A tleap script that builds the chain and sets N, CA, C and O, in Angstrom:
source leaprc.protein.ff14SB
mol = sequence {
  NMET LEU LEU LEU ALA TYR CYS ALA ILE GLN
  THR THR MET ALA GLU THR SER THR TYR THR
  THR LYS TYR ASP GLY ILE GLU LEU LYS GLU
  ILE LEU ALA ASN ASP ARG ILE LEU THR ASN
  TYR VAL ARG CYS LEU LEU ASP GLU GLY PRO
  CYS THR PRO ASP GLY LYS GLU LEU LYS LYS
  ASN LEU PRO ASP ALA ILE ALA ASN ASP CYS
  LYS LYS CYS THR GLU ARG GLN ARG THR GLY
  ALA ASP GLU VAL MET HIE TYR LEU ILE ASP
  ASN ARG THR TYR ASP TRP LEU LYS LEU GLU
  GLU LYS TYR ASN SER ASP GLY SER TYR LYS
  ILE ASN TYR LEU LYS GLU LYS GLN ASN ALA
  GLU ASN LYS THR ASN VAL SER THR SER SER
  GLU ASN LYS ASN SER THR LEU GLU CHIE
}
set mol.1.N position { 0.828 -1.181 0.000 }
set mol.1.CA position { 0.000 0.000 0.000 }
set mol.1.C position { 0.871 1.243 0.000 }
set mol.1.O position { 0.389 2.368 -0.132 }
set mol.2.N position { 2.126 1.016 0.147 }
set mol.2.CA position { 3.084 2.099 0.295 }
set mol.2.C position { 3.034 3.115 -0.829 }
set mol.2.O position { 3.416 4.263 -0.603 }
set mol.3.N position { 2.593 2.770 -2.011 }
set mol.3.CA position { 2.659 3.684 -3.130 }
set mol.3.C position { 1.336 4.259 -3.567 }
set mol.3.O position { 1.288 5.022 -4.532 }
set mol.4.N position { 0.303 3.930 -2.914 }
set mol.4.CA position { -1.040 4.171 -3.403 }
set mol.4.C position { -1.249 5.439 -4.191 }
set mol.4.O position { -1.513 5.356 -5.390 }
set mol.5.N position { -1.150 6.585 -3.603 }
set mol.5.CA position { -1.468 7.807 -4.337 }
set mol.5.C position { -0.264 8.420 -5.025 }
set mol.5.O position { -0.357 8.827 -6.183 }
set mol.6.N position { 0.857 8.492 -4.337 }
set mol.6.CA position { 2.007 9.153 -4.938 }
set mol.6.C position { 2.452 8.437 -6.193 }
set mol.6.O position { 2.778 9.083 -7.188 }
set mol.7.N position { 2.472 7.146 -6.167 }
set mol.7.CA position { 2.906 6.445 -7.361 }
set mol.7.C position { 1.833 6.453 -8.429 }
set mol.7.O position { 2.097 6.079 -9.572 }
set mol.8.N position { 0.632 6.871 -8.079 }
set mol.8.CA position { -0.361 7.113 -9.119 }
set mol.8.C position { 0.190 8.200 -10.006 }
set mol.8.O position { -0.102 8.273 -11.200 }
set mol.9.N position { 0.974 9.020 -9.408 }
set mol.9.CA position { 1.574 10.128 -10.124 }
set mol.9.C position { 2.966 9.725 -10.617 }
set mol.9.O position { 3.490 10.344 -11.544 }
set mol.10.N position { 3.548 8.735 -10.034 }
set mol.10.CA position { 4.945 8.402 -10.273 }
set mol.10.C position { 5.200 7.162 -11.118 }
set mol.10.O position { 6.330 6.985 -11.572 }
set mol.11.N position { 4.230 6.301 -11.356 }
set mol.11.CA position { 4.572 4.964 -11.801 }
set mol.11.C position { 4.390 4.680 -13.273 }
set mol.11.O position { 3.302 4.324 -13.725 }
set mol.12.N position { 5.420 4.835 -13.980 }
set mol.12.CA position { 5.526 4.279 -15.310 }
set mol.12.C position { 6.809 3.463 -15.252 }
set mol.12.O position { 7.881 3.992 -14.959 }
set mol.13.N position { 6.690 2.201 -15.527 }
set mol.13.CA position { 7.876 1.365 -15.419 }
set mol.13.C position { 8.890 1.747 -16.492 }
set mol.13.O position { 8.537 1.928 -17.657 }
set mol.14.N position { 10.101 1.862 -16.102 }
set mol.14.CA position { 11.190 2.102 -17.035 }
set mol.14.C position { 11.944 0.790 -17.203 }
set mol.14.O position { 11.714 -0.169 -16.467 }
set mol.15.N position { 12.821 0.759 -18.151 }
set mol.15.CA position { 13.608 -0.441 -18.370 }
set mol.15.C position { 14.765 -0.513 -17.377 }
set mol.15.O position { 15.701 -1.290 -17.568 }
set mol.16.N position { 14.705 0.279 -16.336 }
set mol.16.CA position { 15.756 0.304 -15.326 }
set mol.16.C position { 15.232 -0.341 -14.053 }
set mol.16.O position { 14.170 -0.965 -14.047 }
set mol.17.N position { 15.990 -0.182 -12.979 }
set mol.17.CA position { 15.605 -0.807 -11.720 }
set mol.17.C position { 14.672 0.060 -10.888 }
set mol.17.O position { 14.264 -0.355 -9.804 }
set mol.18.N position { 14.322 1.252 -11.362 }
set mol.18.CA position { 13.394 2.109 -10.623 }
set mol.18.C position { 12.243 2.528 -11.533 }
set mol.18.O position { 12.322 2.419 -12.756 }
set mol.19.N position { 11.174 3.008 -10.904 }
set mol.19.CA position { 10.067 3.572 -11.662 }
set mol.19.C position { 10.525 4.886 -12.275 }
set mol.19.O position { 11.502 5.487 -11.828 }
set mol.20.N position { 9.820 5.317 -13.289 }
set mol.20.CA position { 10.175 6.561 -13.957 }
set mol.20.C position { 10.104 7.751 -13.000 }
set mol.20.O position { 9.317 7.761 -12.054 }
set mol.21.N position { 10.925 8.729 -13.263 }
set mol.21.CA position { 10.885 9.969 -12.483 }
set mol.21.C position { 10.113 11.047 -13.240 }
set mol.21.O position { 10.167 12.225 -12.887 }
set mol.22.N position { 9.412 10.643 -14.260 }
set mol.22.CA position { 8.675 11.562 -15.131 }
set mol.22.C position { 7.749 12.502 -14.365 }
set mol.22.O position { 7.588 13.661 -14.748 }
set mol.23.N position { 7.141 12.013 -13.288 }
set mol.23.CA position { 6.161 12.811 -12.551 }
set mol.23.C position { 6.696 13.329 -11.209 }
set mol.23.O position { 5.913 13.777 -10.371 }
set mol.24.N position { 7.988 13.274 -11.000 }
set mol.24.CA position { 8.554 13.686 -9.707 }
set mol.24.C position { 8.338 15.163 -9.381 }
set mol.24.O position { 8.406 15.547 -8.213 }
set mol.25.N position { 8.082 15.986 -10.378 }
set mol.25.CA position { 7.890 17.412 -10.135 }
set mol.25.C position { 6.493 17.789 -9.672 }
set mol.25.O position { 6.239 18.956 -9.373 }
set mol.26.N position { 5.598 16.841 -9.609 }
set mol.26.CA position { 4.218 17.130 -9.208 }
set mol.26.C position { 4.178 17.543 -7.743 }
set mol.26.O position { 4.836 16.939 -6.896 }
set mol.27.N position { 3.408 18.567 -7.462 }
set mol.27.CA position { 3.263 19.076 -6.096 }
set mol.27.C position { 2.194 18.279 -5.345 }
set mol.27.O position { 0.999 18.499 -5.545 }
set mol.28.N position { 2.612 17.374 -4.502 }
set mol.28.CA position { 1.673 16.529 -3.768 }
set mol.28.C position { 0.766 17.326 -2.850 }
set mol.28.O position { -0.419 17.016 -2.727 }
set mol.29.N position { 1.302 18.338 -2.212 }
set mol.29.CA position { 0.487 19.131 -1.281 }
set mol.29.C position { -0.705 19.760 -1.998 }
set mol.29.O position { -1.787 19.872 -1.422 }
set mol.30.N position { -0.512 20.169 -3.248 }
set mol.30.CA position { -1.612 20.737 -4.026 }
set mol.30.C position { -2.672 19.682 -4.320 }
set mol.30.O position { -3.868 19.970 -4.264 }
set mol.31.N position { -2.246 18.481 -4.629 }
set mol.31.CA position { -3.199 17.400 -4.897 }
set mol.31.C position { -3.953 17.046 -3.623 }
set mol.31.O position { -5.174 16.889 -3.647 }
set mol.32.N position { -3.241 16.921 -2.521 }
set mol.32.CA position { -3.882 16.566 -1.254 }
set mol.32.C position { -4.837 17.657 -0.789 }
set mol.32.O position { -5.816 17.367 -0.101 }
set mol.33.N position { -4.571 18.886 -1.149 }
set mol.33.CA position { -5.428 20.004 -0.745 }
set mol.33.C position { -6.638 20.175 -1.664 }
set mol.33.O position { -7.533 20.966 -1.368 }
set mol.34.N position { -6.668 19.448 -2.766 }
set mol.34.CA position { -7.750 19.579 -3.736 }
set mol.34.C position { -8.611 18.318 -3.706 }
set mol.34.O position { -8.253 17.299 -4.297 }
set mol.35.N position { -9.743 18.394 -3.016 }
set mol.35.CA position { -10.603 17.215 -2.859 }
set mol.35.C position { -11.024 16.612 -4.191 }
set mol.35.O position { -11.080 15.389 -4.327 }
set mol.36.N position { -11.319 17.448 -5.165 }
set mol.36.CA position { -11.794 16.941 -6.452 }
set mol.36.C position { -10.722 16.088 -7.131 }
set mol.36.O position { -11.003 14.981 -7.591 }
set mol.37.N position { -9.507 16.600 -7.193 }
set mol.37.CA position { -8.428 15.859 -7.850 }
set mol.37.C position { -8.095 14.587 -7.081 }
set mol.37.O position { -7.943 13.521 -7.677 }
set mol.38.N position { -7.983 14.694 -5.771 }
set mol.38.CA position { -7.658 13.518 -4.968 }
set mol.38.C position { -8.750 12.459 -5.091 }
set mol.38.O position { -8.458 11.268 -5.202 }
set mol.39.N position { -10.001 12.894 -5.070 }
set mol.39.CA position { -11.121 11.957 -5.223 }
set mol.39.C position { -11.053 11.264 -6.580 }
set mol.39.O position { -11.344 10.072 -6.677 }
set mol.40.N position { -10.678 11.984 -7.617 }
set mol.40.CA position { -10.558 11.362 -8.939 }
set mol.40.C position { -9.489 10.277 -8.952 }
set mol.40.O position { -9.681 9.230 -9.571 }
set mol.41.N position { -8.367 10.510 -8.277 }
set mol.41.CA position { -7.341 9.469 -8.186 }
set mol.41.C position { -7.865 8.255 -7.424 }
set mol.41.O position { -7.662 7.116 -7.845 }
set mol.42.N position { -8.529 8.498 -6.319 }
set mol.42.CA position { -9.067 7.397 -5.517 }
set mol.42.C position { -10.072 6.601 -6.343 }
set mol.42.O position { -10.026 5.371 -6.363 }
set mol.43.N position { -10.967 7.292 -7.016 }
set mol.43.CA position { -11.984 6.611 -7.831 }
set mol.43.C position { -11.334 5.799 -8.943 }
set mol.43.O position { -11.782 4.692 -9.241 }
set mol.44.N position { -10.298 6.327 -9.551 }
set mol.44.CA position { -9.557 5.595 -10.578 }
set mol.44.C position { -9.008 4.296 -10.001 }
set mol.44.O position { -9.184 3.224 -10.580 }
set mol.45.N position { -8.346 4.400 -8.864 }
set mol.45.CA position { -7.725 3.223 -8.253 }
set mol.45.C position { -8.741 2.173 -7.835 }
set mol.45.O position { -8.432 0.982 -7.794 }
set mol.46.N position { -9.947 2.614 -7.525 }
set mol.46.CA position { -10.998 1.690 -7.093 }
set mol.46.C position { -11.863 1.213 -8.255 }
set mol.46.O position { -12.864 0.531 -8.035 }
set mol.47.N position { -11.501 1.553 -9.468 }
set mol.47.CA position { -12.292 1.203 -10.654 }
set mol.47.C position { -13.694 1.795 -10.598 }
set mol.47.O position { -14.650 1.195 -11.088 }
set mol.48.N position { -13.807 2.967 -10.003 }
set mol.48.CA position { -15.103 3.634 -9.878 }
set mol.48.C position { -15.197 4.872 -10.761 }
set mol.48.O position { -16.221 5.555 -10.764 }
set mol.49.N position { -14.155 5.160 -11.495 }
set mol.49.CA position { -14.157 6.334 -12.356 }
set mol.49.C position { -13.038 6.247 -13.369 }
set mol.49.O position { -12.210 5.336 -13.321 }
set mol.50.N position { -13.015 7.203 -14.289 }
set mol.50.CA position { -11.967 7.197 -15.315 }
set mol.50.C position { -10.601 7.514 -14.712 }
set mol.50.O position { -10.491 8.078 -13.624 }
set mol.51.N position { -9.579 7.136 -15.452 }
set mol.51.CA position { -8.206 7.370 -15.000 }
set mol.51.C position { -7.470 8.279 -15.972 }
set mol.51.O position { -7.660 8.202 -17.186 }
set mol.52.N position { -6.645 9.124 -15.427 }
set mol.52.CA position { -5.705 9.891 -16.234 }
set mol.52.C position { -4.604 8.921 -16.670 }
set mol.52.O position { -4.530 7.812 -16.142 }
set mol.53.N position { -3.757 9.305 -17.608 }
set mol.53.CA position { -2.667 8.403 -18.000 }
set mol.53.C position { -1.789 7.974 -16.819 }
set mol.53.O position { -1.396 6.811 -16.735 }
set mol.54.N position { -1.479 8.899 -15.911 }
set mol.54.CA position { -0.652 8.516 -14.761 }
set mol.54.C position { -1.434 7.625 -13.804 }
set mol.54.O position { -0.847 6.754 -13.162 }
set mol.55.N position { -2.735 7.823 -13.696 }
set mol.55.CA position { -3.570 6.947 -12.878 }
set mol.55.C position { -3.587 5.524 -13.423 }
set mol.55.O position { -3.569 4.559 -12.660 }
set mol.56.N position { -3.620 5.401 -14.744 }
set mol.56.CA position { -3.579 4.074 -15.382 }
set mol.56.C position { -2.265 3.370 -15.070 }
set mol.56.O position { -2.241 2.169 -14.802 }
set mol.57.N position { -1.176 4.129 -15.107 }
set mol.57.CA position { 0.128 3.544 -14.793 }
set mol.57.C position { 0.184 3.072 -13.348 }
set mol.57.O position { 0.748 2.020 -13.049 }
set mol.58.N position { -0.400 3.851 -12.465 }
set mol.58.CA position { -0.435 3.443 -11.062 }
set mol.58.C position { -1.158 2.121 -10.910 }
set mol.58.O position { -0.646 1.193 -10.283 }
set mol.59.N position { -2.337 2.035 -11.480 }
set mol.59.CA position { -3.118 0.800 -11.359 }
set mol.59.C position { -2.352 -0.392 -11.905 }
set mol.59.O position { -2.464 -1.502 -11.384 }
set mol.60.N position { -1.585 -0.164 -12.941 }
set mol.60.CA position { -0.812 -1.248 -13.541 }
set mol.60.C position { 0.356 -1.663 -12.648 }
set mol.60.O position { 0.646 -2.853 -12.525 }
set mol.61.N position { 1.030 -0.693 -12.024 }
set mol.61.CA position { 2.263 -0.973 -11.286 }
set mol.61.C position { 2.103 -1.084 -9.780 }
set mol.61.O position { 3.001 -1.582 -9.100 }
set mol.62.N position { 0.990 -0.636 -9.253 }
set mol.62.CA position { 0.803 -0.634 -7.801 }
set mol.62.C position { 0.937 -2.015 -7.166 }
set mol.62.O position { 1.613 -2.145 -6.146 }
set mol.63.N position { 0.320 -3.044 -7.731 }
set mol.63.CA position { 0.480 -4.369 -7.098 }
set mol.63.C position { 1.948 -4.799 -6.982 }
set mol.63.O position { 2.349 -5.363 -5.964 }
set mol.64.N position { 2.742 -4.537 -8.014 }
set mol.64.CA position { 4.168 -4.869 -7.962 }
set mol.64.C position { 4.878 -4.053 -6.887 }
set mol.64.O position { 5.696 -4.584 -6.136 }
set mol.65.N position { 4.566 -2.773 -6.817 }
set mol.65.CA position { 5.210 -1.903 -5.828 }
set mol.65.C position { 4.892 -2.355 -4.412 }
set mol.65.O position { 5.763 -2.344 -3.543 }
set mol.66.N position { 3.650 -2.750 -4.178 }
set mol.66.CA position { 3.255 -3.220 -2.849 }
set mol.66.C position { 3.930 -4.547 -2.540 }
set mol.66.O position { 4.474 -4.738 -1.452 }
set mol.67.N position { 3.894 -5.456 -3.495 }
set mol.67.CA position { 4.468 -6.785 -3.280 }
set mol.67.C position { 5.962 -6.718 -3.007 }
set mol.67.O position { 6.500 -7.554 -2.281 }
set mol.68.N position { 6.634 -5.729 -3.585 }
set mol.68.CA position { 8.086 -5.617 -3.444 }
set mol.68.C position { 8.515 -4.483 -2.526 }
set mol.68.O position { 9.656 -4.025 -2.592 }
set mol.69.N position { 7.606 -4.028 -1.671 }
set mol.69.CA position { 7.902 -2.995 -0.672 }
set mol.69.C position { 8.590 -1.769 -1.276 }
set mol.69.O position { 9.530 -1.214 -0.707 }
set mol.70.N position { 8.094 -1.373 -2.432 }
set mol.70.CA position { 8.561 -0.131 -3.069 }
set mol.70.C position { 10.053 -0.182 -3.413 }
set mol.70.O position { 10.716 0.855 -3.426 }
set mol.71.N position { 10.578 -1.356 -3.686 }
set mol.71.CA position { 12.009 -1.484 -3.971 }
set mol.71.C position { 12.429 -0.756 -5.244 }
set mol.71.O position { 13.596 -0.391 -5.384 }
set mol.72.N position { 11.502 -0.539 -6.174 }
set mol.72.CA position { 11.824 0.162 -7.418 }
set mol.72.C position { 11.554 1.662 -7.321 }
set mol.72.O position { 11.669 2.379 -8.315 }
set mol.73.N position { 11.200 2.133 -6.140 }
set mol.73.CA position { 10.925 3.559 -5.942 }
set mol.73.C position { 12.217 4.323 -5.706 }
set mol.73.O position { 13.162 3.811 -5.106 }
set mol.74.N position { 12.238 5.547 -6.187 }
set mol.74.CA position { 13.326 6.445 -5.816 }
set mol.74.C position { 13.039 6.927 -4.393 }
set mol.74.O position { 11.943 6.716 -3.874 }
set mol.75.N position { 14.005 7.561 -3.777 }
set mol.75.CA position { 13.795 8.069 -2.416 }
set mol.75.C position { 12.672 9.099 -2.393 }
set mol.75.O position { 11.857 9.110 -1.470 }
set mol.76.N position { 12.626 9.953 -3.391 }
set mol.76.CA position { 11.558 10.965 -3.469 }
set mol.76.C position { 10.186 10.300 -3.581 }
set mol.76.O position { 9.228 10.739 -2.944 }
set mol.77.N position { 10.093 9.257 -4.377 }
set mol.77.CA position { 8.825 8.545 -4.529 }
set mol.77.C position { 8.417 7.869 -3.225 }
set mol.77.O position { 7.244 7.886 -2.852 }
set mol.78.N position { 9.377 7.282 -2.542 }
set mol.78.CA position { 9.105 6.618 -1.267 }
set mol.78.C position { 8.595 7.633 -0.234 }
set mol.78.O position { 7.621 7.373 0.471 }
set mol.79.N position { 9.257 8.778 -0.153 }
set mol.79.CA position { 8.846 9.833 0.776 }
set mol.79.C position { 7.459 10.355 0.417 }
set mol.79.O position { 6.615 10.553 1.291 }
set mol.80.N position { 7.233 10.574 -0.868 }
set mol.80.CA position { 5.931 11.056 -1.322 }
set mol.80.C position { 4.826 10.052 -1.067 }
set mol.80.O position { 3.721 10.424 -0.673 }
set mol.81.N position { 5.120 8.783 -1.288 }
set mol.81.CA position { 4.123 7.742 -1.036 }
set mol.81.C position { 3.724 7.740 0.431 }
set mol.81.O position { 2.540 7.645 0.755 }
set mol.82.N position { 4.700 7.845 1.311 }
set mol.82.CA position { 4.396 7.901 2.743 }
set mol.82.C position { 3.547 9.122 3.077 }
set mol.82.O position { 2.594 9.029 3.850 }
set mol.83.N position { 3.892 10.260 2.498 }
set mol.83.CA position { 3.129 11.488 2.758 }
set mol.83.C position { 1.660 11.316 2.370 }
set mol.83.O position { 0.759 11.696 3.118 }
set mol.84.N position { 1.436 10.741 1.199 }
set mol.84.CA position { 0.062 10.551 0.725 }
set mol.84.C position { -0.674 9.534 1.588 }
set mol.84.O position { -1.821 9.757 1.973 }
set mol.85.N position { -0.024 8.430 1.890 }
set mol.85.CA position { -0.683 7.406 2.703 }
set mol.85.C position { -1.029 7.944 4.083 }
set mol.85.O position { -2.126 7.707 4.589 }
set mol.86.N position { -0.112 8.655 4.682 }
set mol.86.CA position { -0.371 9.227 6.009 }
set mol.86.C position { -1.542 10.198 5.944 }
set mol.86.O position { -2.390 10.215 6.836 }
set mol.87.N position { -1.590 10.999 4.896 }
set mol.87.CA position { -2.699 11.940 4.734 }
set mol.87.C position { -4.028 11.188 4.627 }
set mol.87.O position { -5.006 11.548 5.282 }
set mol.88.N position { -4.056 10.154 3.806 }
set mol.88.CA position { -5.299 9.397 3.636 }
set mol.88.C position { -5.727 8.726 4.937 }
set mol.88.O position { -6.904 8.768 5.296 }
set mol.89.N position { -4.798 8.117 5.636 }
set mol.89.CA position { -5.128 7.451 6.901 }
set mol.89.C position { -5.674 8.462 7.902 }
set mol.89.O position { -6.661 8.188 8.585 }
set mol.90.N position { -5.045 9.618 7.993 }
set mol.90.CA position { -5.424 10.617 8.993 }
set mol.90.C position { -6.635 11.457 8.604 }
set mol.90.O position { -7.381 11.899 9.479 }
set mol.91.N position { -6.845 11.685 7.311 }
set mol.91.CA position { -7.852 12.652 6.886 }
set mol.91.C position { -8.967 12.106 6.000 }
set mol.91.O position { -10.027 12.722 5.895 }
set mol.92.N position { -8.745 10.975 5.371 }
set mol.92.CA position { -9.761 10.414 4.475 }
set mol.92.C position { -9.872 8.915 4.752 }
set mol.92.O position { -9.617 8.075 3.890 }
set mol.93.N position { -10.252 8.627 5.958 }
set mol.93.CA position { -10.275 7.251 6.454 }
set mol.93.C position { -11.119 6.332 5.579 }
set mol.93.O position { -10.707 5.210 5.287 }
set mol.94.N position { -12.281 6.789 5.163 }
set mol.94.CA position { -13.160 5.946 4.349 }
set mol.94.C position { -12.470 5.567 3.038 }
set mol.94.O position { -12.509 4.404 2.636 }
set mol.95.N position { -11.840 6.534 2.369 }
set mol.95.CA position { -11.108 6.233 1.135 }
set mol.95.C position { -9.962 5.275 1.420 }
set mol.95.O position { -9.731 4.331 0.664 }
set mol.96.N position { -9.242 5.521 2.516 }
set mol.96.CA position { -8.132 4.638 2.868 }
set mol.96.C position { -8.621 3.204 3.057 }
set mol.96.O position { -7.998 2.265 2.561 }
set mol.97.N position { -9.721 3.034 3.764 }
set mol.97.CA position { -10.227 1.686 4.024 }
set mol.97.C position { -10.579 0.965 2.726 }
set mol.97.O position { -10.301 -0.226 2.584 }
set mol.98.N position { -11.184 1.671 1.788 }
set mol.98.CA position { -11.532 1.047 0.505 }
set mol.98.C position { -10.276 0.697 -0.286 }
set mol.98.O position { -10.197 -0.377 -0.882 }
set mol.99.N position { -9.308 1.584 -0.293 }
set mol.99.CA position { -8.062 1.314 -1.006 }
set mol.99.C position { -7.276 0.188 -0.340 }
set mol.99.O position { -6.694 -0.666 -1.008 }
set mol.100.N position { -7.275 0.207 0.971 }
set mol.100.CA position { -6.578 -0.836 1.720 }
set mol.100.C position { -7.194 -2.202 1.436 }
set mol.100.O position { -6.477 -3.187 1.259 }
set mol.101.N position { -8.504 -2.257 1.392 }
set mol.101.CA position { -9.188 -3.519 1.106 }
set mol.101.C position { -8.762 -4.067 -0.255 }
set mol.101.O position { -8.577 -5.273 -0.416 }
set mol.102.N position { -8.611 -3.187 -1.214 }
set mol.102.CA position { -8.248 -3.623 -2.562 }
set mol.102.C position { -6.757 -3.928 -2.705 }
set mol.102.O position { -6.390 -4.907 -3.354 }
set mol.103.N position { -5.907 -3.116 -2.116 }
set mol.103.CA position { -4.474 -3.210 -2.382 }
set mol.103.C position { -3.620 -3.725 -1.226 }
set mol.103.O position { -2.493 -4.163 -1.457 }
set mol.104.N position { -4.113 -3.688 -0.004 }
set mol.104.CA position { -3.314 -4.099 1.154 }
set mol.104.C position { -4.234 -4.704 2.199 }
set mol.104.O position { -4.337 -4.206 3.320 }
set mol.105.N position { -4.899 -5.785 1.818 }
set mol.105.CA position { -5.980 -6.328 2.643 }
set mol.105.C position { -5.538 -6.794 4.021 }
set mol.105.O position { -6.371 -6.918 4.918 }
set mol.106.N position { -4.251 -7.056 4.213 }
set mol.106.CA position { -3.817 -7.461 5.555 }
set mol.106.C position { -3.612 -6.262 6.479 }
set mol.106.O position { -3.378 -6.435 7.675 }
set mol.107.N position { -3.699 -5.048 5.934 }
set mol.107.CA position { -3.611 -3.847 6.760 }
set mol.107.C position { -2.227 -3.540 7.285 }
set mol.107.O position { -2.085 -2.704 8.178 }
set mol.108.N position { -1.207 -4.186 6.762 }
set mol.108.CA position { 0.139 -4.050 7.317 }
set mol.108.C position { 0.688 -2.629 7.230 }
set mol.108.O position { 1.374 -2.181 8.148 }
set mol.109.N position { 0.401 -1.918 6.152 }
set mol.109.CA position { 0.945 -0.568 6.039 }
set mol.109.C position { 0.389 0.338 7.130 }
set mol.109.O position { 1.140 1.060 7.785 }
set mol.110.N position { -0.914 0.299 7.324 }
set mol.110.CA position { -1.543 1.158 8.330 }
set mol.110.C position { -1.037 0.805 9.726 }
set mol.110.O position { -0.766 1.696 10.531 }
set mol.111.N position { -0.912 -0.471 10.013 }
set mol.111.CA position { -0.416 -0.907 11.324 }
set mol.111.C position { 0.982 -0.341 11.570 }
set mol.111.O position { 1.254 0.213 12.634 }
set mol.112.N position { 1.864 -0.483 10.583 }
set mol.112.CA position { 3.231 0.033 10.733 }
set mol.112.C position { 3.242 1.547 10.875 }
set mol.112.O position { 3.985 2.089 11.692 }
set mol.113.N position { 2.424 2.233 10.085 }
set mol.113.CA position { 2.361 3.695 10.172 }
set mol.113.C position { 1.904 4.141 11.553 }
set mol.113.O position { 2.497 5.042 12.146 }
set mol.114.N position { 0.854 3.514 12.062 }
set mol.114.CA position { 0.337 3.919 13.371 }
set mol.114.C position { 1.355 3.655 14.479 }
set mol.114.O position { 1.452 4.435 15.427 }
set mol.115.N position { 2.115 2.561 14.371 }
set mol.115.CA position { 3.180 2.292 15.342 }
set mol.115.C position { 4.251 3.376 15.278 }
set mol.115.O position { 4.683 3.893 16.308 }
set mol.116.N position { 4.675 3.717 14.062 }
set mol.116.CA position { 5.691 4.758 13.897 }
set mol.116.C position { 5.191 6.098 14.421 }
set mol.116.O position { 5.938 6.843 15.055 }
set mol.117.N position { 3.936 6.396 14.154 }
set mol.117.CA position { 3.349 7.656 14.616 }
set mol.117.C position { 3.333 7.705 16.142 }
set mol.117.O position { 3.663 8.730 16.739 }
set mol.118.N position { 2.950 6.600 16.768 }
set mol.118.CA position { 2.917 6.535 18.231 }
set mol.118.C position { 4.325 6.681 18.805 }
set mol.118.O position { 4.527 7.392 19.789 }
set mol.119.N position { 5.296 6.009 18.188 }
set mol.119.CA position { 6.685 6.131 18.646 }
set mol.119.C position { 7.179 7.568 18.534 }
set mol.119.O position { 7.857 8.066 19.432 }
set mol.120.N position { 6.842 8.232 17.435 }
set mol.120.CA position { 7.250 9.628 17.258 }
set mol.120.C position { 6.602 10.516 18.310 }
set mol.120.O position { 7.249 11.411 18.853 }
set mol.121.N position { 5.333 10.275 18.601 }
set mol.121.CA position { 4.644 11.055 19.631 }
set mol.121.C position { 5.262 10.806 20.998 }
set mol.121.O position { 5.422 11.736 21.788 }
set mol.122.N position { 5.609 9.557 21.282 }
set mol.122.CA position { 6.246 9.233 22.559 }
set mol.122.C position { 7.597 9.933 22.687 }
set mol.122.O position { 7.925 10.450 23.754 }
set mol.123.N position { 8.385 9.954 21.606 }
set mol.123.CA position { 9.683 10.632 21.632 }
set mol.123.C position { 9.498 12.122 21.860 }
set mol.123.O position { 10.264 12.740 22.599 }
set mol.124.N position { 8.487 12.701 21.227 }
set mol.124.CA position { 8.204 14.125 21.411 }
set mol.124.C position { 7.824 14.403 22.852 }
set mol.124.O position { 8.283 15.382 23.440 }
set mol.125.N position { 6.990 13.549 23.424 }
set mol.125.CA position { 6.573 13.725 24.815 }
set mol.125.C position { 7.755 13.590 25.766 }
set mol.125.O position { 7.873 14.365 26.715 }
set mol.126.N position { 8.627 12.622 25.527 }
set mol.126.CA position { 9.804 12.424 26.374 }
set mol.126.C position { 10.731 13.624 26.243 }
set mol.126.O position { 11.253 14.116 27.243 }
set mol.127.N position { 10.939 14.098 25.022 }
set mol.127.CA position { 11.800 15.252 24.784 }
set mol.127.C position { 11.251 16.490 25.477 }
set mol.127.O position { 12.001 17.230 26.114 }
set mol.128.N position { 9.963 16.718 25.359 }
set mol.128.CA position { 9.326 17.869 26.006 }
set mol.128.C position { 9.418 17.753 27.513 }
set mol.128.O position { 9.667 18.740 28.204 }
set mol.129.N position { 9.217 16.550 28.023 }
set mol.129.CA position { 9.304 16.315 29.460 }
set mol.129.C position { 10.720 16.585 29.961 }
set mol.129.O position { 10.899 17.197 31.014 }
set mol.130.N position { 11.725 16.134 29.216 }
set mol.130.CA position { 13.123 16.364 29.594 }
set mol.130.C position { 13.460 17.844 29.569 }
set mol.130.O position { 14.160 18.339 30.452 }
set mol.131.N position { 12.967 18.549 28.567 }
set mol.131.CA position { 13.221 19.989 28.477 }
set mol.131.C position { 12.593 20.714 29.660 }
set mol.131.O position { 13.189 21.638 30.213 }
set mol.132.N position { 11.398 20.300 30.047 }
set mol.132.CA position { 10.728 20.920 31.189 }
set mol.132.C position { 11.509 20.668 32.478 }
set mol.132.O position { 11.638 21.566 33.310 }
set mol.133.N position { 12.034 19.442 32.648 }
set mol.133.CA position { 12.817 19.118 33.841 }
set mol.133.C position { 14.087 19.956 33.877 }
set mol.133.O position { 14.447 20.505 34.918 }
set mol.134.N position { 14.768 20.054 32.730 }
set mol.134.CA position { 15.998 20.844 32.662 }
set mol.134.C position { 15.714 22.308 32.957 }
set mol.134.O position { 16.493 22.964 33.648 }
set mol.135.N position { 14.632 22.814 32.451 }
set mol.135.CA position { 14.252 24.208 32.688 }
set mol.135.C position { 13.985 24.439 34.167 }
set mol.135.O position { 14.377 25.465 34.723 }
set mol.136.N position { 13.314 23.479 34.806 }
set mol.136.CA position { 13.008 23.582 36.229 }
set mol.136.C position { 14.286 23.541 37.053 }
set mol.136.O position { 14.417 24.281 38.028 }
set mol.137.N position { 15.236 22.678 36.673 }
set mol.137.CA position { 16.492 22.556 37.401 }
set mol.137.C position { 17.348 23.809 37.268 }
set mol.137.O position { 18.090 24.153 38.188 }
set mol.138.N position { 17.253 24.489 36.139 }
set mol.138.CA position { 18.056 25.684 35.909 }
set mol.138.C position { 17.555 26.850 36.741 }
set mol.138.O position { 18.320 27.769 37.034 }
set mol.139.N position { 16.303 26.834 37.123 }
set mol.139.CA position { 15.725 27.982 37.844 }
set mol.139.C position { 15.890 27.825 39.289 }
set mol.139.O position { 15.467 28.690 40.057 }
savepdb mol mol.pdb
quit
């Protein structure tokens, strides 16, 4: 599930060991901020609506990307895929659940993301707590 939306924008297989970088310049934040465009990508992936050329490439390559843990992704694609997945999990849960059912039915991506998110929150809390203790000791 690691590539769901970002690789919709990123995935045209090249004859090399990585996916094409043809769409690397796309501004993900603009897509995520535009409900209409994001919904069109989701509908494409769910076979509920038409696909743009990049959406068609995603549908073709997404199963391979998921099965191989994004091994053919560039670092930018991997980072972008995480950004999109995190956004969907946090902000468009219903869409995420439908996509997860189709592309990652064991739920492993969401489970790992939520664990990482909790660990990051715990580190932030520990760091803030330590800073508060140090501040108190200095006074």
